[in-house]
KEBA-314702 format. One line per field, with one value per residue: residue in one letter; x, y, z of N, C-alpha, C in turn. Coordinates in steps of 0.001 Angstrom, whole numbers. Atoms other than C-alpha are relative to their C-alpha. Last residue first. Example, Ala and Ser with C-alpha at 12.3 -4.5 7.8 and 13.67 -1.06 7.14 Angstrom:
// KEBA-314702
res (S; A)
n_x (-820; 890)
n_y (-1190; -1190)
n_z (-60; 0)
ca_x (13670; 12300)
ca_y (-1060; -4500)
ca_z (7140; 7800)
c_x (-770; 900)
c_y (1090; 1200)
c_z (730; 0)
// end
This chain:
// KEBA-314702
res (N; T; T; C; V; K; I; K; S; M; G; S; D; A; E; T; R; T; K; F; V; A; G; D; G; L; I; T; V; S; T; T; T; E; P; K; K; D; V; I; T; C; K; K; T; Q; V; D; Q; V; V; Y; Y; E; T; T; T; T; T; Q; A; S; A; P; M; S; F; G; F; A; L; A; C; A; I; L; T; N; R; L; M)
n_x (1221; 724; -688; 77; 1380; 430; 1111; -510; -453; 1168; 565; -930; 51; 1265; -156; -902; 823; 153; -232; -1065; 182; -1187; 254; -80; -1405; -900; -1367; -925; -1373; -60; 1100; -541; 842; 563; 1438; 280; 564; -856; 726; -803; -264; -934; -967; -1351; -626; 923; 432; 1452; 693; 1263; 469; 385; 673; -234; 963; -536; 1039; -4; 166; 1029; 1195; -240; -213; 1282; 881; -133; 569; 1428; 660; -139; 890; 1370; 241; 50; 1268; 1061; -105; 498; 1451; 567; -192)
n_y (-816; 477; -427; -1446; -377; 388; 923; 1378; 300; 226; 1300; 993; -92; 613; 1447; 419; 94; -1236; -1155; -852; -1355; -824; -872; 788; 68; 756; -490; 1052; -61; -927; 242; 569; 1047; 796; 229; 1407; 663; -253; -650; -52; -1327; -69; -1098; 576; -612; -114; 1317; 5; 147; 736; 125; 1336; 52; 1256; 287; 868; 810; -75; 1295; 39; 665; 1446; 487; 106; 1039; 1224; -170; -279; 1254; 877; -486; 271; 1447; 308; -531; 870; 1265; -234; -182; 1327; 696)
n_z (188; 1182; 1229; 155; 332; 1341; -209; 26; 1358; 844; -298; 512; 1470; 401; -138; 1072; 1209; 759; -868; 502; -501; -259; -1142; -1234; -398; 871; -205; -404; 513; 1130; 931; 1235; 561; -1081; 165; 271; -1178; -1159; -1083; -1221; -550; -1127; 69; 117; 1175; 1128; 455; -99; 1266; -31; 1373; 450; 1291; 696; 1045; 1034; 608; 1449; 644; 1022; -504; -33; 1355; 711; -514; 784; 1334; -101; -346; 1161; 1063; -432; 129; 1434; 501; -512; 713; 1356; -95; -164; 1255)
ca_x (196419; 199276; 201681; 199425; 198769; 202503; 203597; 207015; 205671; 203705; 206891; 208565; 205549; 205382; 209065; 208498; 205496; 207728; 207833; 206278; 204287; 204127; 200913; 202160; 202673; 198985; 196358; 192965; 190180; 186377; 185651; 189060; 188103; 190238; 192464; 195849; 196212; 198445; 196966; 198618; 196437; 195924; 192820; 191092; 187776; 185696; 188252; 190043; 193745; 195905; 199526; 200101; 201878; 202822; 203133; 204927; 204097; 206932; 206420; 207874; 209861; 213211; 212084; 210625; 213961; 216246; 215077; 215623; 219023; 220240; 218854; 220504; 223812; 223710; 222860; 225727; 228154; 227002; 227483; 230957; 231921)
ca_y (-24286; -26808; -24935; -25098; -28826; -29497; -27581; -26070; -22627; -22544; -22998; -20040; -17842; -19085; -18308; -14797; -14302; -15039; -17627; -20473; -23269; -26540; -28526; -31312; -28753; -27919; -26877; -27728; -25177; -25075; -28085; -28059; -25740; -23642; -22285; -21284; -17538; -15584; -16993; -17846; -18896; -21893; -22119; -25519; -23660; -25878; -27174; -23824; -24603; -23417; -22360; -21261; -18236; -17599; -14198; -13935; -11036; -9825; -9138; -6034; -6582; -5818; -2343; -1622; -2555; -421; 2951; 2047; 486; 3604; 5800; 3709; 3738; 7529; 8001; 5733; 7620; 10980; 9775; 8488; 11923)
ca_z (22686; 22246; 24532; 27564; 27329; 27118; 30204; 29484; 28507; 31761; 33777; 32092; 32694; 36309; 36829; 35459; 37755; 40721; 43498; 41535; 43157; 41239; 41604; 39323; 36548; 36253; 38773; 37263; 37079; 37416; 39616; 41290; 44085; 46397; 43652; 45032; 44751; 42367; 39174; 35864; 32958; 30688; 28484; 28313; 27770; 30063; 32585; 32874; 33208; 36065; 36451; 40039; 41476; 45076; 46654; 49941; 52166; 54309; 57958; 59499; 62690; 61059; 60048; 63478; 65136; 62946; 64259; 67909; 67216; 65426; 68188; 70911; 69044; 68625; 72309; 73346; 71092; 72461; 76052; 75270; 73956)
c_x (219; -1268; -737; 638; -164; -1405; -653; -1105; 529; 417; -1186; -543; 888; -159; -1264; 221; 848; -874; -182; 106; 1197; -388; 1159; -164; 203; 1416; 927; 1370; 803; 1397; 61; -1106; 614; -872; -522; -1510; -334; -579; 925; -809; 861; 204; 854; 1082; 1376; 694; -945; -506; -1505; -602; -1243; -409; -237; -815; 407; -1103; 614; -1104; -5; -70; -1109; -1221; 215; 165; -1340; -950; 89; -664; -1517; -711; 51; -999; -1436; -285; -156; -1372; -1105; 24; -601; -1531; -633)
c_y (1056; 780; -460; 468; 1507; 456; -270; -1050; -1437; -366; -329; -1415; -1067; 35; -718; -1511; -500; -242; 1326; 1241; 816; 1397; 909; 861; -737; -25; -894; 624; -1182; 112; 916; -277; -515; -1134; -926; -185; -1427; -537; 165; 772; -140; 1450; 19; 1072; -586; 518; 62; -1317; -55; -58; -873; 70; -1450; 12; -1290; -284; -786; -893; 202; -1382; -92; -765; -1507; -546; -68; -1097; -1280; 136; 175; -1335; -913; 452; -354; -1485; -330; 453; -947; -1289; 180; 73; -1393)
c_z (-1044; -266; -1242; -1293; -165; -353; -1354; 204; -128; -1423; -890; 216; -635; -1523; -456; 42; -1173; -1222; -719; 872; -458; 451; 345; 1243; 1303; 557; -808; 174; 517; -610; -1209; -1013; -1291; -516; 1103; -122; -370; 1309; 1202; 1031; 1248; 424; 1265; -127; -308; -1250; -1195; -580; 273; -1391; 63; -1469; -387; -1280; -690; -997; -1144; -539; -1506; -613; -1049; 474; -10; -1419; -733; 460; -828; -1360; 38; 257; -1224; -1066; 375; -230; -1486; -494; 441; -825; -1386; 41; 60)
// end
């Protein structure tokens, strides 16, 4: 009986380890404005150049698309377009 319990525990531990070792990818969202068209959009990667777009909202990083949508609606230059 003890042997079966130890085997069951070892199997449970063995199967749970790979799941806990997986890395999670974190997506970040930014509200940006095209410098030529002045159109605001949401992107999931931080722009590497500021010559074509401007990061709005004091460079705020949003964790979800919904948060970014909400944040964009509060940015004055995006609501006046």
